[in-house]
C-alpha positions in Angstrom: 153.2 -0.2 76.5 150.6 1.9 78.2 148.9 0.5 81.2 145.1 0.0 81.5 144.9 3.1 83.7 146.7 5.2 81.1 144.4 4.0 78.4 141.3 4.8 80.5 142.7 8.2 81.2 143.3 8.9 77.5 139.8 7.6 76.7 138.2 9.9 79.3 140.2 12.8 78.0 138.9 12.1 74.5 135.3 12.1 75.7 135.8 15.3 77.6 137.3 17.0 74.6 134.4 15.7 72.4 131.9 17.1 75.0 133.6 20.5 75.0 133.6 20.5 71.2 129.8 19.8 71.1 129.1 22.4 73.7 131.1 25.0 71.7 129.1 24.0 68.5 125.8 24.3 70.5 126.7 27.8 71.8 127.8 28.9 68.3 124.5 27.6 66.9 122.4 29.5 69.5 124.4 32.7 68.9 123.8 32.5 65.1 120.1 31.7 65.6 119.7 34.8 67.9 121.6 36.9 65.4 119.3 35.8 62.5 116.2 36.4 64.8 117.4 39.9 65.5 118.0 40.6 61.8 114.4 39.4 61.0 113.0 41.6 63.8 114.9 44.6 62.5 113.5 44.1 59.0 110.0 43.6 60.3 110.3 46.8 62.4 111.4 48.7 59.3 108.1 47.9 57.5 105.4 50.6 58.2 102.4 49.3 60.2 99.7 49.9 57.5 101.7 47.9 55.1 102.2 45.1 57.6 98.4 44.8 58.1 98.0 44.3 54.3 100.5 41.5 54.2 99.1 38.0 54.1 99.7 35.8 57.2 101.8 33.4 55.2 104.5 36.0 54.5 107.4 36.4 56.9 106.6 39.4 59.1 103.0 39.4 58.1 100.1 40.1 60.4 99.4 37.7 63.2 96.4 36.9 65.4 98.0 38.4 68.5 
């Protein structure tokens, strides 16, 4: 039968592993988000400037007030 100390150690290990798993998920999410952002920027950069000015603001990659 495991002692209280062994149970505590096992519980701490489970929490550490859960934390590592969440950190990994967060890093993967950020990497995917950056990749999608880079793709969107590449598409926007491929559209000629005169055409961009004609696009409504509501469209992705449309003109902005900047």
